[in-house]
N, C-alpha and C positions, 0 to 999 in steps of 0.2 A: 398628566397626560404625556408630557414630554419625557418624563422618567420611564414610562411604560414603553414608549416608542424607542427610546434609547436602549432599554433592556432587550427588546425584541430584535433590534438591529445587532446588538452584541451577540445574542443567542444564535441568530442566523449566521453571522460570520464565524462563530465558534463551531457550529454544526458543519459548515462547509469545510473548515479547516480540518476537523476531525475526520470527515469523510475522505478528504484527499490524503490524509495521513494513513488511513486504513488501506486505501487503494495502493498507495506507494509501498507500504509494508508487504502487501500481497504480491506486488510485482517483484520486489526484492526476494521474497521467499521462492517464487516461481523461477526466478533467474538462478538461484542457488540449486534448485532441484534439477534444472536443465543442465547445469554444469556437471552435477553428479552423474546424471544419465549419460552425458557425452563421455565422461571419463570411464564409466562402466562399459559403454559400447566400444570405446577405443581399446580397452583391455581385452574385451571379448574377441575383437577382430584380429588382434596380434597373436593370440594363442592358436 
């Protein structure tokens, strides 16, 4: 029984870690896209 509870706690911690990692990667990707858009807009206004 203790082994099952320990495994469930480990699985829950890993699931939360994985979800946070995915969210963080999405935020980083969006930040890169925003930087690209800003650069493109800056080039467009200068011309």
